[in-house]
C-alpha positions in Angstrom: 103.2 66.3 31.5 106.5 65.5 29.7 109.7 65.0 31.6 112.2 67.2 29.9 116.0 67.1 30.4 118.6 69.5 29.1 122.2 70.0 29.9 124.9 72.5 29.0 128.6 71.8 29.0 130.5 73.8 31.7 133.2 75.0 29.3 132.0 78.5 28.4 129.8 81.4 29.1 126.4 81.8 27.6 125.9 84.1 24.6 123.1 85.6 22.7 122.9 82.5 20.5 122.4 80.3 23.5 119.6 82.5 24.9 117.6 82.8 21.7 118.4 79.3 20.6 117.1 77.5 23.6 117.2 79.3 27.0 114.4 81.7 26.3 112.2 78.6 25.6 113.5 76.8 28.7 112.2 79.6 30.9 108.8 79.1 29.3 108.7 75.3 29.3 109.6 74.9 32.9 106.1 76.0 33.7 104.5 73.4 31.4 106.7 70.3 32.0 108.7 68.6 34.7 112.1 69.9 33.8 115.6 68.8 34.7 118.4 71.3 33.8 122.0 70.3 34.6 125.6 71.5 34.2 127.5 68.8 32.3 130.9 69.0 34.0 131.7 65.3 33.4 131.4 65.9 29.7 133.8 68.8 29.8 136.6 66.4 31.0 137.0 65.2 27.4 138.9 68.4 26.8 141.0 68.2 30.0 140.1 71.5 31.8 142.3 72.5 34.8 140.7 72.2 38.2 140.4 75.9 38.6 138.8 76.3 35.1 136.4 73.4 35.8 135.1 74.8 39.1 134.9 78.4 37.9 133.1 77.4 34.7 130.5 75.4 36.6 129.8 78.3 38.9 129.6 80.7 36.0 127.2 78.7 34.0 125.0 77.8 37.0 124.6 81.4 37.9 123.9 82.3 34.3 121.1 79.7 34.1 119.5 81.4 37.0 120.0 84.9 35.7 118.3 83.9 32.4 115.1 82.9 34.4 115.5 79.2 35.2 113.7 78.9 38.5 115.1 76.3 40.9 111.8 76.4 42.8 110.0 75.1 39.7 112.6 73.1 37.8 115.3 70.8 39.1 118.7 72.5 38.5 121.8 70.5 39.4 125.4 69.7 38.6 126.0 66.4 36.8 128.9 65.3 39.0 126.7 65.7 42.2 124.9 62.5 41.1 127.2 59.4 41.5 124.2 57.4 40.2 124.9 58.9 36.7 128.4 57.4 36.7 127.2 54.0 37.7 124.4 53.9 35.1 127.0 55.1 32.5 129.2 52.1 33.5 126.3 49.7 33.2 125.2 51.0 29.8 128.7 50.8 28.5 128.6 47.0 29.0 125.9 46.9 26.3 127.3 49.6 24.0 129.5 48.4 21.1 132.8 50.0 19.9 131.8 49.8 16.2 128.6 51.8 16.7 130.3 54.4 18.9 133.2 54.9 16.4 130.6 55.6 13.6 129.0 58.6 15.4 129.5 61.9 13.7 130.5 63.7 16.9 133.3 61.2 17.6 134.6 61.5 14.0 134.6 65.3 14.3 136.4 65.3 17.6 139.1 62.9 16.3 139.6 65.3 13.4 139.7 68.4 15.6 141.8 67.1 18.5 143.8 64.1 17.2 146.3 64.4 20.1 143.5 63.8 22.6 141.3 61.0 21.4 140.3 59.6 24.8 137.8 57.0 25.8 135.5 59.6 27.1 135.1 61.0 23.5 134.2 57.5 22.3 131.6 56.8 25.0 130.2 60.4 25.0 126.8 59.2 23.7 126.6 56.6 26.5 127.1 59.2 29.2 124.6 61.4 27.4 122.2 58.5 27.4 122.8 58.0 31.2 122.0 61.6 31.8 118.7 61.4 30.0 117.3 58.0 30.9 118.2 58.1 34.6 115.4 60.6 35.0 113.2 58.7 32.4 113.1 61.8 30.3 110.6 61.7 27.4 111.7 65.0 25.7 115.2 66.4 25.1 115.9 69.8 23.5 118.9 69.1 21.2 120.6 71.0 18.5 121.3 69.6 15.0 124.8 68.4 16.1 123.3 66.2 18.9 120.5 64.6 17.0 122.5 61.4 16.3 123.5 61.1 20.0 119.8 61.3 21.0 119.1 58.6 18.5 121.8 56.6 20.3 120.0 57.2 23.6 116.9 55.7 22.1 118.9 52.8 20.9 120.4 52.1 24.3 117.0 52.4 26.0 115.4 50.1 23.6 118.3 47.6 23.8 118.1 47.5 27.6 114.3 46.9 27.5 114.8 44.1 24.9 117.8 42.4 26.6 116.1 42.2 30.0 112.6 41.7 28.7 111.1 44.8 30.4 109.4 47.9 29.4 111.3 50.2 31.7 113.0 53.0 29.9 111.0 55.3 27.6 112.6 56.2 24.2 113.0 60.0 24.4 112.4 62.3 21.5 113.6 65.7 20.5 111.7 68.5 22.2 109.8 70.7 19.7 109.3 74.2 21.1 106.4 74.6 18.7 108.0 77.6 17.0 111.0 78.3 14.7 114.0 79.1 16.9 115.9 82.3 16.3 119.4 81.6 15.1 121.7 84.3 16.1 124.7 84.7 13.7 128.2 85.6 14.6 129.9 89.1 14.4 132.4 87.8 11.9 130.0 87.3 9.1 129.5 83.6 9.7 126.1 82.0 10.3 126.7 80.8 13.8 127.6 82.6 17.1 129.8 80.5 19.3 132.6 80.5 21.8 135.0 78.4 19.6 134.3 80.8 16.6 135.3 83.8 18.7 132.4 85.8 17.3 130.0 85.9 20.3 128.4 88.5 22.5 128.1 87.0 25.9 125.2 87.8 28.2 127.6 88.9 30.9 129.8 91.1 28.7 130.2 94.6 30.1 129.2 97.7 28.0 132.7 98.5 26.9 133.4 95.0 25.7 130.1 94.9 23.8 130.8 98.2 22.1 134.3 97.0 21.0 132.9 93.7 19.7 130.1 95.2 17.7 132.2 98.1 16.2 134.6 95.4 15.0 131.9 93.4 13.3 132.5 92.7 9.6 130.5 94.8 7.2 131.0 95.6 3.5 131.4 98.6 1.2 127.7 99.4 1.4 124.8 99.2 -1.1 125.4 100.6 -4.6 121.7 100.6 -5.6 118.4 100.9 -4.0 116.7 97.8 -2.5 119.9 95.8 -3.1 120.1 92.4 -1.5 122.4 92.7 1.6 125.6 90.7 1.9 125.7 87.8 4.4 127.6 90.0 7.0 125.0 92.8 6.8 122.1 90.3 7.0 123.7 88.9 10.2 123.8 92.3 11.8 120.2 93.0 10.9 119.3 89.6 12.5 121.0 90.5 15.7 119.3 93.9 15.7 115.9 92.2 15.1 116.5 90.3 18.3 117.6 93.1 20.6 116.2 96.3 19.2 112.8 98.0 18.9 111.0 97.3 15.7 111.0 101.1 14.9 114.8 101.1 15.1 115.1 98.0 12.9 112.8 99.5 10.2 114.7 102.8 10.3 118.0 101.2 9.4 116.5 98.9 6.9 115.0 101.9 5.1 118.4 103.6 5.2 120.0 100.5 3.7 117.4 100.3 0.9 117.8 104.0 0.2 121.6 103.7 0.1 121.9 106.3 2.9 123.0 103.9 5.6 126.2 104.7 7.6 127.5 101.5 9.1 129.2 103.4 11.9 125.9 104.8 13.1 124.2 101.4 12.5 126.7 99.5 14.7 126.7 102.2 17.4 122.9 101.8 17.7 123.2 98.0 17.6 125.8 98.1 20.4 123.7 100.3 22.7 120.6 98.2 22.1 122.6 95.0 22.9 123.8 96.6 26.1 120.2 97.6 27.0 119.0 94.0 26.3 121.8 92.2 28.2 121.9 94.6 31.2 119.2 92.8 33.2 121.0 89.5 32.8 124.3 91.0 33.7 123.0 92.7 36.8 121.1 89.6 38.0 124.1 87.4 37.3 126.5 89.6 39.3 124.1 89.4 42.3 123.8 85.7 42.1 127.5 84.9 41.4 128.7 87.0 44.3 126.3 85.3 46.8 128.2 82.0 47.5 125.9 81.0 50.3 122.8 81.3 48.1 124.5 79.4 45.3 125.7 76.6 47.6 122.2 76.1 49.0 120.7 75.9 45.5 123.3 73.4 44.3 122.7 71.3 47.4 118.9 71.4 47.0 119.2 70.7 43.3 121.3 67.6 43.9 118.9 66.3 46.5 115.9 66.8 44.2 117.7 65.1 41.2 118.9 62.2 43.3 115.3 61.3 44.2 114.6 60.1 40.6 118.2 59.0 39.9 118.5 56.8 42.9 115.2 55.0 42.2 116.1 54.4 38.6 119.5 53.0 39.5 118.0 50.8 42.2 115.5 49.4 39.6 118.2 48.9 36.9 120.4 47.0 39.3 117.6 44.7 40.2 116.6 44.2 36.6 120.2 43.3 35.7 120.5 40.9 38.5 122.4 42.8 41.2 120.5 41.8 44.3 121.3 41.6 47.9 122.0 38.1 49.5 
C-alpha cells in the first residue's frame, strides 16, 4: 500500500477544475492507499494574507474537502500549521538546500516575475517546505500538477541528499501519483484552456444558483457555425467540455447535433449548461453548508486530524534529529 500525500493552498475556494482534476480521484484512492490530505496554510503566507482571510480560507477549504467526499475516518486530514514538526524539518532541510538550486526553480522565477514587490525568502525556499510536508510522512506517491513537477523532483533530491550525507537509507524518494486514467481538464468560461481563481473564469463548487447562471450566461462564445460539421472555436469547445462533465450524455449529444446542423442557439445552450451545473454542484453546496456551519464538528475533525498526522510526523522528526546528531546528554 502506497503512502500518498497531497496538499492544497488555503488561498481560495475549490472549483470544477479542482474537482475533476484531482479531488474526484482523491475520494477513490483514499480507499486504496494510506492517504494524508492537508491544508497548506504555511505556503499561503508567501502572499501575505490577512489573519481573517487566512483563518476563513482554511475553514472554507477544509469543509470543502469533506463535502467532496474526503473521509476523515479513512484518510488523515489535517492543517499544515497544526504540525510544528513540519517547521522543524523544514529548518533542518534548509541547512542542506543551496541558494543556487532554489533560484533556478521555475516556480520561483515565475513568482519573481508576477510579484516583484514581494520576493520573500518563503518563495525561495518553497520547494524545501514542500519537501518537508512530503517526507515527514515518508510519502511514496504525490499527486502533482504540471506546475509542481519540478518541486517534486527537488523533494526527491533533498531526500536522496539526506540519505547520502548521513549514510542512511531513511527517506524514500517519492514519485508522482498516476491515477491510472487521463484526468479531465476543465477549461475556463473566458475561452481559455484553464479554469482557475487567478484567471477569474471559474465556477466554484459552493457557488449559489444565481451566481452560476450569471457566470455561465456571460461565458464567451462566437458568432455561431456557418456550415455543417464545422470545427468549433476554442471557446465553444470549452463549453462543450464543461457540459460533458456535468450534463447527461443525451443532453450533450443534442446540442452537438444542433451545432453540427447550424441550428444551435447559444442562449439555450448556456441556459441548459447553467441548470446542469447547478444540479451537479447542489450536493456539494448542501453538504458544505452543513459542515461549515457546524463549528463543533469541524473543531473535532481538525483536532483528530492533527493527532493522527503527528503520530508519523513526530516519529520521523525524532529519527531525523538522532541521525543528524541531536541527542540527549
